C-alpha positions in Angstrom: 94.4 57.0 189.1 92.7 53.2 187.2 96.0 51.1 188.8 95.4 50.2 192.0 91.9 49.6 190.9 93.0 47.1 188.5 95.8 45.3 189.9 98.8 47.4 187.5 102.4 47.2 188.4 102.4 50.8 185.8 99.5 51.6 182.8 99.4 49.2 180.2 98.4 51.5 177.6 101.0 54.3 177.4 100.9 55.9 174.1 105.1 56.5 174.7 107.6 53.9 172.7 108.7 51.8 175.0 110.6 49.1 173.6 109.5 46.6 176.8 105.5 46.8 175.4 106.5 45.8 171.9 104.1 43.4 169.9 106.0 41.4 168.0 103.3 40.4 165.2 104.7 38.0 162.4 105.2 41.6 160.6 107.2 43.4 163.1 109.4 40.8 163.8 110.4 39.8 160.5 110.9 44.3 160.2 113.2 43.7 163.6 115.1 41.3 162.1 115.7 43.0 159.1 117.1 46.4 160.5 119.1 44.4 163.0 120.9 42.1 160.0 121.7 45.2 157.9 123.4 46.8 160.3 125.3 44.4 161.5 126.0 43.1 157.9 126.6 46.5 156.8 123.9 46.9 154.3 123.8 50.6 153.4 121.1 52.1 153.1 117.6 50.4 154.8 114.0 51.5 154.5 111.0 51.1 156.7 107.5 52.1 155.6 104.5 51.7 157.7 101.2 53.6 158.7 100.8 56.6 161.6 100.1 54.6 165.2 101.6 50.5 163.7 104.6 51.1 165.8 107.8 51.8 163.7 108.7 54.6 166.4 108.7 51.4 168.8 110.2 49.4 166.6 113.3 51.6 166.0 114.0 52.2 169.8 113.3 48.6 170.4 116.9 47.6 167.8 118.5 50.9 169.2 118.7 48.4 172.5 119.2 45.6 171.2 122.3 46.6 169.2 125.9 46.4 171.1 128.1 49.3 172.6 130.5 48.8 169.4 127.8 50.3 167.3 127.0 54.0 167.3 124.0 55.2 166.1 122.6 58.9 165.4 119.3 59.0 165.8 117.2 62.1 164.4 114.0 62.4 164.7 113.4 66.0 163.3 113.3 65.8 159.4 112.0 69.4 158.6 115.5 70.2 158.5 117.8 71.2 155.6 120.7 69.3 154.7 122.8 71.3 156.7 120.7 71.0 159.9 121.1 67.8 159.0 124.6 67.0 159.3 125.3 68.9 162.6 122.5 67.3 164.3 124.3 63.5 162.9 127.5 66.0 164.4 125.7 66.9 167.9 124.4 63.2 168.2 127.7 61.4 167.6 129.2 63.4 170.4 131.4 65.9 167.3 130.6 68.9 166.9 128.2 71.3 169.6 125.3 73.3 169.4 126.2 76.6 169.4 129.0 75.6 166.9 128.7 76.2 163.0 130.7 73.9 160.4 130.8 74.1 156.9 129.1 71.5 154.8 132.6 70.3 153.5 134.3 70.1 157.2 131.2 68.2 158.6 131.3 65.6 155.7 135.2 65.2 156.4 134.7 65.1 160.5 131.8 62.1 159.9 133.7 60.0 157.2 137.2 60.8 159.7 135.0 59.1 162.6 133.4 56.1 161.0 137.0 55.3 159.5 138.1 55.4 163.4 135.5 53.2 164.7 135.6 50.5 161.4 139.0 49.7 162.6 138.3 49.4 166.5 135.6 46.9 164.8 133.0 49.3 165.5 129.9 50.7 163.2 127.7 53.8 162.9 124.5 53.9 162.1 122.3 56.6 161.0 118.6 56.4 161.7 115.8 59.3 160.3 112.0 59.0 161.4 109.3 61.0 160.0 111.9 60.9 156.9 108.7 61.6 154.5 109.3 65.5 155.7 112.8 65.1 154.0 112.8 67.5 151.1 114.6 65.8 147.6 117.6 68.1 148.3 118.3 66.8 152.4 117.4 63.5 151.1 120.3 63.2 148.0 122.8 65.0 150.3 121.8 61.2 152.4 122.7 59.4 149.2 126.2 61.2 149.3 126.7 60.6 152.9 126.5 56.9 152.0 130.1 57.3 149.8 131.0 56.7 152.7 133.2 53.8 152.3 135.7 51.3 151.6 136.7 49.0 149.0 134.6 46.5 150.6 132.8 48.2 153.1 130.3 50.6 153.4 130.9 52.9 156.5 128.0 54.4 157.6 124.3 52.3 157.5 121.2 55.1 157.3 118.2 53.5 158.2 115.2 55.5 156.6 111.8 55.2 158.4 107.8 57.1 157.2 105.5 56.7 156.7 103.6 55.6 152.8 104.7 59.5 151.7 108.2 58.0 151.5 107.5 55.5 149.6 105.7 58.0 147.2 108.6 60.2 147.4 111.2 57.5 146.6 109.5 56.3 143.5 110.0 60.0 142.1 112.7 60.1 139.0 114.2 62.9 140.9 115.1 60.3 143.3 116.5 57.2 141.1 120.0 57.2 141.9 118.9 57.0 145.8 116.3 54.2 145.3 119.2 52.3 143.6 120.9 52.5 146.3 118.1 50.8 148.4 119.6 47.3 150.1 116.4 46.4 152.8 112.6 47.4 152.4 109.9 46.1 155.0 106.3 47.4 155.6 104.3 47.5 158.8 100.4 46.8 158.2 98.1 47.0 161.0 97.1 44.0 163.2 93.9 42.3 162.1 91.6 41.1 164.6 92.6 38.3 166.3 96.6 39.9 167.1 94.4 42.5 168.0 93.2 41.0 171.3 96.6 39.0 171.3 98.3 43.0 171.3 95.6 43.7 174.5 95.9 40.9 176.3 100.0 40.8 175.6 100.4 44.9 177.3 97.8 43.5 180.0 100.6 40.9 181.1 103.9 43.4 180.7 101.7 46.2 183.1 101.5 43.2 185.5 97.9 41.9 185.3 97.5 38.3 185.7 93.5 37.8 186.6 90.5 37.0 184.4 90.0 39.3 180.9 88.8 42.7 181.6 87.7 42.9 178.5 84.1 41.3 177.6 83.9 39.9 173.9 81.3 42.8 172.3 84.4 45.7 173.9 86.8 44.0 172.1 84.7 43.6 168.8 84.5 47.6 169.1 88.0 48.0 170.0 89.2 46.6 166.6 86.0 48.1 164.4 87.8 51.7 166.0 91.1 51.1 166.0 91.4 49.4 162.3 94.3 47.2 164.2 96.2 50.8 164.6 98.5 49.6 167.7 97.9 53.9 168.9 94.3 53.5 168.3 94.1 50.6 170.9 96.1 52.2 173.6 94.0 55.4 173.3 91.0 53.8 173.6 91.8 51.7 176.8 93.1 53.7 178.6 90.1 55.5 177.8 88.4 52.7 178.6 89.5 51.8 181.9 89.5 55.6 182.9 85.7 55.6 182.4 85.3 52.0 184.3 87.5 53.3 187.3 84.9 56.0 187.8 82.4 53.8 187.5 83.5 51.4 189.8 83.6 48.7 187.1 86.4 46.4 187.3 85.2 44.4 183.6 85.2 46.6 180.7 82.3 46.2 178.3 80.3 47.4 175.5 78.4 50.2 177.4 81.4 51.8 178.5 83.6 51.0 175.5 80.9 52.7 172.7 81.4 55.5 175.5 84.8 55.9 175.2 84.6 56.4 171.4 81.6 58.7 171.4 84.5 60.5 173.9 87.1 60.6 171.2 84.7 60.9 168.1 82.3 63.3 168.7 82.4 66.9 168.5 80.5 69.7 169.0 81.1 71.3 165.8 79.8 68.5 164.0 78.1 66.2 165.9 78.8 62.9 164.3 80.8 59.8 165.7 82.7 57.9 162.3 84.8 54.8 164.1 87.6 54.2 161.8 87.1 51.0 160.2 89.9 48.6 159.2 91.2 49.1 155.1 90.2 46.8 153.0 90.9 47.2 148.8 87.9 44.8 148.3 85.3 47.1 150.3 86.6 50.4 149.1 86.5 49.4 145.5 82.8 48.0 146.3 81.9 51.2 147.8 82.7 53.2 144.7 80.6 51.0 142.6 77.9 51.1 145.0 79.0 55.2 145.3 78.7 55.7 141.1 75.7 54.2 140.7 73.5 56.1 143.4 75.6 58.6 141.3 74.2 57.4 138.3 70.7 57.0 139.5 70.4 59.9 140.9 70.9 62.0 136.9 68.5 59.7 136.2 66.3 60.7 138.7 66.7 64.4 137.9 66.6 63.8 133.9 63.4 62.5 134.4 61.8 64.7 136.8 63.0 67.5 134.6 61.1 66.6 131.7 58.0 66.0 133.3 58.1 69.9 135.0 59.1 70.8 131.4 56.2 69.2 130.0 53.4 70.4 132.2 55.1 74.0 131.6 54.8 73.4 127.8 51.3 72.0 128.7 50.0 75.0 130.7 51.3 77.3 128.1 49.4 75.4 124.9 46.5 76.3 127.2 47.3 79.8 127.5 48.4 80.7 123.9 45.1 78.8 122.5 43.6 81.0 120.1 40.0 80.0 118.1 39.4 80.2 114.7 39.6 83.4 112.5 36.1 84.6 111.1 34.4 87.3 110.4 32.4 87.4 113.6 34.5 87.1 117.0 31.7 85.4 118.5 29.8 83.6 116.5 33.5 81.8 115.2 34.1 81.4 118.9 30.4 80.4 120.2 30.1 76.6 121.1 26.9 74.6 122.8 26.9 75.6 126.7 25.8 73.2 129.0 22.0 73.8 129.8 21.6 73.4 133.5 17.9 70.9 134.1 15.7 71.9 136.5 14.7 68.9 139.0 11.9 66.5 137.3 11.3 64.9 140.6 12.4 64.3 144.1 15.3 62.5 143.3 16.8 64.6 140.5 18.4 67.1 140.4 20.7 68.8 137.5 23.0 71.8 137.7 23.9 74.2 135.0 27.5 74.1 133.9 28.9 77.3 132.1 31.3 76.6 129.1 34.4 76.0 129.8 37.6 77.1 128.1 39.0 80.2 125.8 35.2 80.5 124.2 33.6 81.3 127.8 36.3 83.6 128.3 35.7 85.2 124.3 31.6 85.3 125.5 32.4 87.1 128.4 34.5 89.6 126.8 31.4 90.3 124.6 28.7 90.3 127.1 31.0 92.8 129.0 31.2 94.9 125.9 27.4 95.3 125.5 26.4 95.1 128.9 26.7 99.1 129.7 24.4 99.5 125.7 22.4 97.8 127.3 21.9 99.4 130.1 22.0 103.1 128.3 19.0 101.7 126.4 17.5 100.3 129.0 17.5 103.8 130.7 16.3 105.5 127.8 13.1 103.8 126.8 11.4 102.7 130.4 9.0 104.9 131.2 9.5 105.6 134.8 7.0 107.3 137.2 9.5 109.4 139.0 7.2 110.2 141.7 6.9 106.4 142.8 10.4 106.5 142.0 9.6 103.2 139.8 7.3 101.4 136.6 3.7 101.2 138.2 2.0 97.6 137.6 -0.8 99.4 135.9 1.0 101.0 133.3 3.1 98.5 132.1 -0.3 96.7 131.7 -2.4 99.8 129.8 0.9 99.5 127.3 0.2 99.1 124.0 2.1 95.9 122.8 2.6 93.6 126.0 4.3 90.7 126.0 2.8 87.4 127.5 4.3 84.1 128.4 1.8 81.5 126.8 1.8 77.7 128.8 4.4 75.3 127.5 1.0 73.2 125.4 0.2 76.9 124.4 3.7 77.3 122.9 3.3 74.2 121.2 0.7 74.2 119.4 1.7 77.3 117.2 1.7 77.2 114.0 4.9 79.0 113.7 7.6 78.5 111.6 10.2 78.5 113.7 11.2 75.3 115.2 9.8 73.9 118.5 12.4 75.2 121.1 11.0 78.6 120.1 7.4 80.0 120.1 6.6 83.6 119.3 3.2 85.1 120.3 2.5 88.1 119.7 -0.2 90.7 120.3 -0.8 94.4 119.7 -3.1 96.9 121.1 -6.4 95.6 119.1 -6.4 92.1 120.3 -5.5 93.0 123.8 -7.9 92.9 126.4 -6.8 95.7 128.5 -7.6 98.9 128.2 -5.3 101.4 126.7 -4.3 104.1 128.9 -1.3 106.0 128.1 1.7 106.2 131.1 1.6 108.8 133.2 4.7 110.4 134.2 4.2 112.6 138.3 6.6 115.7 136.6 4.0 116.2 133.1 0.6 116.6 135.1 -2.1 114.9 132.4 0.2 114.6 129.3 0.2 111.1 127.6 4.0 109.4 127.5 4.0 107.5 124.4 5.9 104.1 124.4 7.7 102.3 122.3 6.1 100.0 119.7 8.1 97.2 120.1 7.3 94.1 118.6 8.4 90.8 119.9 8.5 87.4 121.1 9.2 85.1 123.3 11.5 81.6 123.0 10.5 78.8 126.2 14.2 77.1 126.7 14.4 73.5 126.3 16.8 70.9 126.9 19.8 71.2 124.7 18.9 75.0 124.5 21.3 77.6 124.7 21.3 81.4 123.6 23.3 81.4 121.1 21.2 78.4 119.4 18.3 80.5 120.4 19.3 83.1 118.7 20.9 81.7 115.7 17.1 79.5 114.8 15.5 82.8 115.8 17.4 85.4 113.5 19.1 83.2 111.1 22.6 84.6 112.5 24.4 85.5 116.2 26.2 89.0 116.5 26.8 91.3 118.6 24.2 93.8 117.8 21.6 90.8 118.3 22.6 89.8 121.5 22.7 93.5 122.5 18.7 93.4 121.6 18.1 90.4 123.6 20.1 90.7 126.5 18.2 94.2 126.7 14.8 93.1 126.6 15.7 90.1 129.6 17.5 91.9 132.4 17.3 88.4 134.4 19.8 86.8 132.3 23.4 87.8 134.6 25.1 84.6 132.2 24.8 83.9 128.6 25.9 80.6 129.4 23.4 80.2 132.2 19.8 79.4 131.2 17.7 77.4 132.8 14.9 74.5 131.3 11.2 76.4 130.7 12.7 80.1 131.3 11.2 82.3 129.3 13.4 84.4 127.1 11.7 87.1 125.5 13.6 88.0 121.9 12.4 91.3 120.4 11.1 91.5 116.0 13.2 93.1 114.0 11.3 96.1 111.2 11.6 93.5 108.5 10.5 90.7 110.5 7.3 92.0 111.9 6.5 92.9 108.6 6.4 90.0 107.4 4.8 88.5 110.5 
């Protein structure tokens, strides 16, 4: 398609192993000379090892073309066969058997030996070339060694060339094939082209294809060819052929970086992976450095995982420790767990405001549980002791004022001036029916007619909350102890106290007087 467009007489980068396009790098030149020399001088076993696509087959075809007519060559390219099939193929290549004929192994070897002696008598030679020899089995390779025994006292009758990939070199180092390895007289290796040789290879094939103009590839495009191919001739051919096809479709007569990048993408991209990973030239130093970097990254990742796991374990242990906290044992659950609660201060001015803060931690939970357990008792006692006007549905203000015992909230000065022996933060004021200025009027029930309802005589005292006071401290200072029974009585008299941890400065706390205390005071 693109030959006329670029001025080629033929496709310059065809993948067929055409000997006319053979580029003789120093290694290819040395290998070619070794093969011709080994065959002509009857050196027996010759081994050629090279990576895939480095031009081994093209080199072997060049050898066949350069040998004279007196050398009979059997070229076997299908090496995945048994020993008997291999010998049959050799005879077919030499014209000594038909493809549909069947010969026993000893008959085939005898016929081959007779043919080789006949060629020697004519001044000729016999060469056996096995391509892709890495696929040969151990038994087949051992039979090839037996073929090398076809010789006279001075000369080898058959020259055997084994060409294959690096796996062939590894297989020949197998101890089971040590007898064959000892018979190898010549061995050569073909490595990929260098960067400079890659650029020379491109220009060489363009010249063979009849191109005489300026370079078709700019510098960056050639660098991409080198980076993608790694100096492998077969990869170079495929990449350049695709680049010419793309440039022909775009009507461009020069291959630039964008065209070469598109060609690389077409050859490497897959709809199943979506990755573009051009191969790099193999370098032992780069490979070793890569392994070291990978080992360092792996070590760093392991250390990070260990640190992260240790941090998580510490956090989990800290949370479990908080949940498993238990107060010290004592005689009373509330008194051994109660701590001084922070009392929120009432605003002292426009620029000052404070809020009550509840007791944190497990102690607060214990107090909450204790209060929750006594609240039903408090509500029941309130319902039993509070006179109710069933007609009005609530206690009348006049009834409260006419109660025999009335609790009066005194101003702060009056409380501070009291000569009570209690602490300054707790001042009690008690009134009796004799000192009360209100007339005695019995409470009446709507359902009881004029019969008076007797109220319960419960002497009380009050405490005005000051900064630093808590319900716990007030109860302890007043009664000398803090227990569930006392807490129940205090909460019964103070329905406005919802949270025992939350009392405000200036708030009046009603404190019932025990029977013993009421007698003394």
